[in-house]
Each structure stands twice: as structure tokens, then as C-alpha cells.
C-alpha positions in Angstrom: 80.6 120.0 83.2 81.4 121.3 86.8 81.6 118.3 89.3 81.7 117.4 93.0 84.1 114.3 93.3 83.7 111.9 96.5 87.3 111.4 97.4 88.1 108.5 99.7 92.0 109.1 98.8 92.0 105.4 97.6 93.7 104.4 94.4 90.4 104.8 92.7 89.1 108.1 93.4 92.5 109.2 93.1 92.9 108.2 89.6 89.6 109.5 88.7 90.6 113.2 90.6 93.7 113.1 88.0 91.9 112.3 84.6 88.7 114.7 85.8 91.0 117.2 87.2 89.9 120.4 85.2 86.3 119.1 85.4 86.5 118.5 89.3 85.5 122.5 91.1 84.9 120.6 94.7 86.8 117.3 96.6 85.1 115.8 99.6 85.9 113.1 101.9 83.6 111.4 104.4 84.8 110.5 108.0 82.6 107.5 109.1 84.3 106.5 111.9 86.4 103.2 109.7 89.3 102.1 110.6 91.3 103.5 107.7 89.6 106.8 106.8 92.6 109.3 109.1 95.2 107.8 106.4 93.0 107.9 103.5 91.8 111.2 104.4 95.6 112.6 104.3 96.3 111.5 101.1 93.3 112.8 99.6 94.3 116.4 100.7 98.2 116.0 99.7 96.7 115.5 96.5 94.3 118.2 96.3 96.5 120.5 97.4 98.7 119.4 94.9 96.7 119.9 92.3 95.0 123.1 93.6 91.7 121.4 94.1 89.5 122.8 97.1 89.0 120.2 99.3 86.5 119.0 102.5 86.4 116.4 105.0 82.6 116.0 106.2 82.4 113.8 109.6 79.5 111.3 109.6 80.0 109.9 113.2 76.5 108.4 113.5 77.6 105.7 111.1 80.4 104.8 113.5 77.8 105.2 116.8 75.0 103.3 115.3 75.8 100.6 112.3 77.5 97.8 112.3 80.2 96.6 110.2 83.7 95.5 111.0 85.3 98.3 108.8 84.4 100.5 111.7 86.2 101.7 115.2 83.2 100.4 116.8 83.0 97.5 115.0 85.0 93.5 115.1 88.7 92.6 113.7 89.1 92.9 109.3 88.6 89.7 107.7 91.8 89.2 105.4 91.1 86.9 102.4 90.4 87.7 98.9 86.6 90.0 98.1 85.7 86.8 96.6 85.6 85.2 100.4 82.0 85.1 102.2 83.9 86.8 105.1 84.5 90.2 103.3 80.8 90.6 104.0 81.6 91.6 107.4 82.9 94.8 105.9 79.7 95.9 104.0 78.7 99.7 105.7 75.0 99.5 105.1 73.9 101.7 102.7 77.6 103.5 102.9 77.2 105.0 99.6 73.5 106.1 99.4 74.5 108.2 102.3 77.6 109.8 100.9 75.8 110.5 97.2 72.8 111.9 99.0 75.0 114.4 100.9 77.2 115.2 97.7 74.2 115.7 95.7 72.9 118.0 98.3 76.3 119.9 98.8 76.8 119.6 94.7 73.6 121.7 94.2 74.1 124.0 97.3 77.6 125.0 95.1 75.9 125.4 91.9 78.0 122.2 90.4 75.6 120.0 87.8 77.3 116.5 88.6 78.5 113.9 91.4 81.2 111.7 90.8 82.4 108.7 92.4 84.7 106.1 92.0 83.4 102.4 92.6 84.3 99.6 90.4 83.0 96.4 89.1 85.1 94.5 91.6 82.8 96.1 94.2 79.8 94.4 92.8 80.2 91.1 94.4 79.7 92.0 98.2 78.9 95.9 97.9 75.0 95.9 97.0 75.3 99.9 96.4 78.1 100.5 94.2 76.1 98.0 91.4 75.3 99.3 88.4 71.8 99.0 89.4 72.1 100.8 92.2 74.4 103.6 90.9 71.5 104.0 87.5 68.2 104.0 90.2 70.1 106.8 92.4 71.2 108.6 89.0 67.8 108.9 88.4 66.6 110.1 91.7 69.4 113.1 92.0 68.4 113.9 88.5 64.3 114.2 89.5 65.1 115.6 93.2 67.3 118.5 91.8 66.6 122.2 90.8 69.3 121.7 88.5 69.4 117.6 87.7 72.6 116.8 89.4 74.2 114.0 87.5 75.8 111.2 89.2 78.5 109.7 87.3 80.5 106.7 87.7 83.1 106.4 85.1 84.9 103.1 86.6 81.2 101.1 87.3 82.0 98.5 84.7 85.5 98.6 84.7 88.2 96.5 87.1 90.3 97.6 89.2 93.2 96.9 87.2 91.7 98.4 84.3 91.7 101.7 86.5 95.6 101.2 88.2 96.6 101.4 83.9 94.2 104.2 83.6 96.2 105.7 86.3 99.5 104.9 85.4 98.8 106.1 82.2 98.3 109.7 83.8 101.2 109.3 86.2 99.3 109.4 89.4 101.4 108.7 92.3 100.0 105.6 93.7 102.0 105.3 96.6 100.4 108.8 97.7 97.2 106.7 97.9 96.1 104.4 100.6 93.8 101.1 100.6 94.2 99.0 103.9 91.2 98.4 106.0 93.2 98.0 108.7 94.5 101.1 109.2 97.8 100.8 109.5 101.0 102.8 109.1 101.8 99.8 106.4 99.7 98.4 103.7 98.8 94.7 106.2 98.6 92.9 102.3 96.3 90.8 104.0 93.0 92.5 103.8 90.4 92.0 100.7 91.5 95.6 99.7 95.2 95.0 99.6 95.1 91.9 97.8 93.2 93.4 95.2 95.2 96.6 95.3 98.2 93.7 94.9 96.4 92.5 91.9 95.4 95.8 90.3 99.1 97.2 90.6 101.0 94.2 89.4 104.1 95.2 87.4 104.1 98.9 89.2 103.2 98.9 92.7 105.2 101.4 95.1 103.3 99.8 97.8 105.2 98.7 100.9 103.0 95.8 102.2 103.5 94.5 105.9 103.1 90.7 103.9 
């Protein structure tokens, strides 16, 4: 497999980077104007440099300008609580994965690569429609039919939990201190937003993260 990885710099996609490093020819981050993009991307660049994997950042400024989400710099305050809470739906960026996947598949075909990897997981399914297995499978069909090479879309973690991913990362000696998750984008993880709460649960027992709370 010669793959492109959609790489945020968070713990899930970093685990994927290390697990599939022999197959990844290009890692791509999308800066779409989220409050935490800058910090995530700095870690993405660092991990790719460490592994000698080519890395690109693609800017999607239109999302921040025209879309509505509390996750965006143009949006309101980041809600606090668990992903299961109703207020976490404020963090949905409409069709974000669909947009990023479309670009990634086109770029993969342009680079003569045959697969796109992404690190969505089962815990995302409750509130993010474009992280669900039904969406990934439908998009994979479209990508295969819409490209000359039949580019594959592969989501190895789609049916497992973030804790399962953390344990895979631990077995690969992933340095989770060199990843970033907090939706608020501060110097330290806030410890209260949905992704911080989920990070704490996933990394329990071996969490190197410094939280504000």
C-alpha cells in the first residue's frame, strides 16, 4: 500500500502514523480555522519530521469564513462536558470529513498513491455523522468509482474505541505528550472540553498530558 494519511496531530491519527509508517508516503493536515488547528499542526509537523515522512498543510479558510461551528475561530465558546452531552453537537463542522476526504483522494491520485488513511473512531459516531461506518463505506465506494486508480479509503479505527487506540499507541511506544487534542487551543489542555475528557479516559494509567483542570 502507498498511502496518504489525513493527519491532525491528535492522538488517534498519530497512532495511525506510527502503525502504518511503512505504508505512508504523504501526511496531510487541513487547517480549516479551528481554534486548535495551529497547536495540532505543530505536533503533526514534528512527528512527520521525526519519522522522515513527507508532510503538507492545506488551508481551507472558507470553512472558517462561511460555516457555523463552535469549533471554529469564527464560532462561539467551546462547550464543556462529555461527548455524550447534547451541547457537544455545537462542535460539529458540517461535512468536514467529506470535504477533507475529497481533497485527499484527489491528491492521492495526483501523487499516484492508492489509499487514503484516516483515524476516526467509534467514539465519534454519536455526534459526528461523517465519522460513522455508513458514511465511510459510502465515501469509499465513491472514491473507488470516481478515480482512475480506484483509490481506497481506509479507516482502521472506525469500529474501535479511543481507549483501544491508546493501547495500540502504547504498544508502539507512541509519545502521547507529542500530540494535541484540546478544542480550546490553549497552551495546556483545558481538561474540560469533550475531547479532553475523552483523552483522559483513553489514556488512563499512562497519560503524560498536563491539564489545566
